[in-house]
N, C-alpha and C positions, 0 to 999 in steps of 0.2 A: 809121416806115414799116411796121413789122410783120413784117420779115424773120425776126427771131428767133422770134416767135410762130408764124409759118407753118412754120418749120423744126421747132419743137417739136411742133406739131400733127401734122406729117408723121411724125415719129419715134414719137409716141404711137400713131398709126394703124398703124405698122409693127411695133410691139412683139410682137404675136401672130404675125406672119409670119416672125419670126426665132426660131430655136430657143433662142438665148441672149439674146434681147432686143435692146435698143439701149443705147447709151451716149452721153450728151451731154457734150461736153467744152467747157467755157466758156473761151474764149481771149481774151475782150475785155479782161481785166485783165492779160494777159501782155504786158509791154512789152519785156522782155529776151529775145531769141531763144534765149539759152542756158537760159532757164527753161522753154522749150516742152516738152522731153522730160519734165521733172518734172511739169508740169501734165497731160500725157497719162497718165503713169504713175499719178498720184494719182487721176485720174478713173476709171481702169480698176482701181484697187486693187492695183497691183503696184509693185515697186521698180525704179527704173532701175539698170542695171549700170554700174559705174565704167568709164569709157573707151568704153563702148558704150551711151550713154544711151537709144537707141531699141530696143535689143535686148530689154530686159525687156518693154516694152509690146507689141512686135511678136510676141515669142514667146508672150505670154499670150493674144493674140487669134487667132493663126494657126490653131489647130485649131477655133475657134468659128465658129458661124454667127451673127454679130452685126453690126449696123449701127452704125458709130462715126461720129459727126458732131460 
């Protein structure tokens, strides 16, 4: 259908509009919901915190002007 290509084209076009760029997080291969925070952290290049798996990624991008998709 081309949904992924459309999203990636949009992100590419937005790269310059965002001070810290864009980050594409591939979730198609994540079957286990518990693996989601790790996939997000990996795409952002940060480590998830034990007991607070989304705190690491959220803290890493909070001060940034970045589009995460």
